[in-house]
C-alpha positions in Angstrom: 117.3 112.7 99.3 116.8 114.8 102.4 113.2 114.8 103.4 111.6 118.2 103.0 108.3 119.9 102.1 107.7 120.0 98.4 106.5 123.6 98.9 110.1 124.6 99.6 111.0 123.5 96.0 110.4 124.9 92.5 107.9 123.1 90.3 110.8 121.3 88.5 112.4 120.3 91.8 109.1 118.9 93.1 108.8 116.8 90.0 112.4 115.5 90.3 111.9 114.9 94.0 108.7 113.0 93.3 110.4 110.8 90.7 113.2 110.1 93.1 110.8 109.0 95.8 108.9 106.9 93.4 112.1 105.1 92.2 113.1 104.6 95.9 109.7 103.1 96.7 109.5 100.7 93.8 113.1 99.7 93.2 115.5 101.3 95.5 116.7 100.8 99.1 114.4 103.0 101.3 116.1 104.3 104.4 114.2 103.8 107.7 114.5 106.6 110.3 113.5 104.1 113.0 115.1 100.7 113.6 113.1 97.7 112.6 111.0 96.3 115.5 111.9 92.8 114.2 115.5 93.2 115.2 114.5 92.8 118.8 113.7 89.2 118.1 115.8 86.3 116.9 115.5 85.3 113.3 114.1 81.8 113.8 114.7 79.4 111.0 111.3 78.5 109.4 110.3 75.4 107.6 110.1 75.9 103.8 106.3 76.1 103.6 106.2 78.5 106.6 108.9 80.7 105.1 107.1 80.9 101.8 103.8 81.8 103.5 105.5 84.5 105.7 107.3 85.9 102.6 103.9 86.0 100.7 102.4 88.0 103.6 105.3 90.3 103.9 105.3 90.9 100.1 101.7 92.0 100.4 102.6 94.4 103.1 105.6 95.7 101.2 103.3 96.3 98.2 100.8 98.0 100.6 103.5 100.4 101.7 104.5 101.1 98.1 100.8 102.1 97.6 100.8 104.1 100.8 103.8 106.1 99.6 102.1 106.8 96.3 98.8 107.7 97.9 100.3 110.1 100.4 102.6 111.8 97.9 99.8 112.1 95.3 97.6 113.7 98.0 100.4 116.0 99.2 101.0 117.3 95.7 97.4 118.3 95.4 96.7 119.4 99.0 95.3 122.9 99.3 96.3 123.7 102.9 100.0 123.9 103.8 99.4 122.2 107.1 97.6 119.3 105.4 100.5 119.1 102.9 103.1 118.9 105.7 101.0 116.3 107.6 100.7 114.0 104.5 104.5 114.2 103.9 105.2 113.4 107.5 102.9 110.4 107.3 104.7 109.3 104.0 108.0 109.5 105.9 106.7 107.1 108.5 105.4 104.8 105.8 108.9 104.8 104.4 110.0 103.2 107.6 107.4 100.5 107.1 108.6 100.0 103.5 112.2 99.6 104.6 111.2 97.2 107.4 109.2 95.0 105.0 112.0 95.1 102.4 114.5 93.9 105.0 112.3 91.2 106.2 111.7 89.9 102.6 115.4 89.6 102.2 115.7 87.7 105.5 113.1 85.3 104.2 115.0 84.9 100.9 112.2 86.5 98.9 111.5 89.6 96.8 109.0 92.4 96.4 106.1 92.2 94.0 107.0 92.4 90.3 104.0 94.7 89.8 105.0 97.4 92.2 105.5 100.0 89.5 101.9 99.4 88.4 100.6 99.5 92.0 102.5 102.8 92.6 101.2 104.5 89.5 97.6 103.6 90.2 97.8 104.6 93.8 99.4 108.0 93.0 96.6 108.7 90.6 94.0 107.8 93.2 95.6 109.9 95.8 95.9 112.9 93.6 92.2 112.5 92.5 91.0 112.3 96.1 93.0 115.4 97.0 91.7 117.3 94.0 88.2 117.1 95.5 89.3 118.8 98.6 91.3 118.3 101.8 88.4 117.0 103.9 87.8 114.2 101.3 91.5 113.6 101.0 91.9 113.2 104.8 88.8 111.0 104.8 90.4 108.8 102.2 93.4 108.5 104.6 91.1 107.5 107.5 89.3 104.8 105.4 92.6 103.5 103.9 94.3 103.2 107.3 91.3 101.5 108.9 91.3 98.9 106.1 95.1 98.4 106.4 94.8 98.0 110.2 92.2 95.3 109.6 94.3 93.3 107.1 97.3 93.6 109.3 95.3 92.0 112.0 94.5 89.1 109.6 98.2 88.7 108.8 99.2 88.7 112.5 96.8 85.7 113.0 98.0 84.0 109.8 101.8 84.3 110.3 103.7 81.1 111.4 103.6 81.0 115.2 107.4 81.0 115.4 107.9 84.1 113.2 108.2 86.7 115.9 110.4 88.9 113.7 107.7 89.5 111.1 105.0 89.8 113.8 106.9 92.6 115.6 107.1 94.5 112.4 103.4 94.2 111.6 102.4 95.1 115.1 104.3 98.4 115.0 103.0 99.1 111.5 99.4 98.5 112.8 99.9 100.9 115.6 101.2 103.6 113.3 98.4 103.1 110.8 95.8 103.4 113.6 97.4 106.7 114.7 97.5 108.0 111.1 93.7 107.4 110.8 93.0 109.2 114.1 95.2 112.1 113.2 93.5 112.5 109.8 90.1 112.3 111.3 91.0 115.0 113.9 92.3 117.2 111.1 88.8 117.1 109.4 88.6 113.9 107.4 85.1 113.1 106.4 83.4 109.8 106.0 83.5 108.6 102.4 80.1 107.9 100.8 79.2 104.4 99.6 80.2 102.7 97.5 83.8 104.1 97.8 84.8 102.1 100.9 83.5 98.9 99.3 85.4 99.6 96.1 88.5 100.2 98.1 88.2 96.8 99.8 87.7 95.1 96.5 90.8 96.8 95.0 92.7 95.8 98.1 91.6 92.2 97.8 92.8 92.0 94.2 96.1 93.5 95.2 96.6 91.1 98.1 95.8 88.1 96.0 98.2 89.1 93.2 101.0 90.3 95.4 101.1 87.2 97.5 102.3 85.3 94.4 103.8 87.9 92.2 
């Protein structure tokens, strides 16, 4: 579908557009607006164990981008301010680039996305909508904390990737730069610090997701 603000649509159209984006995220072929940074590097042949490990890491990141799509769209649907709504949809579009890049890299590594992506999407959409229902400052604060945690786990993956996998590494570096920018922009727009124990619970949920997605 053509990317547009949900506020330009009727309620029924918004629902259909949301369903279409959900299907695209969990089982379709997301279309990137930017070329994959990995294409600037040769696709080096990896040993079997290294390929499986790289695929596991990229599957985690693909699942993370599925969750990001759901979070941002859930937040956008409940945003009270039109500018915040537009900002969240724009961030979701950039996350679609990440989703497409990870999907392409998984194929190159002869692997597949997580089998549980529909579950991850549904849970993340509900969390995003709930955060936004509290108010835009809390919703934007949720973006800040989420992106900071994603930036940290991408740093871990960059260190863990096989040394010769420059293609995956280039993708993750650009994703990390984008996530850091999303956090800064959300903070500038009024995102507040989340109270404890919310950040800790977010880290725990992320740890569970990463452990499962690496294998499934």
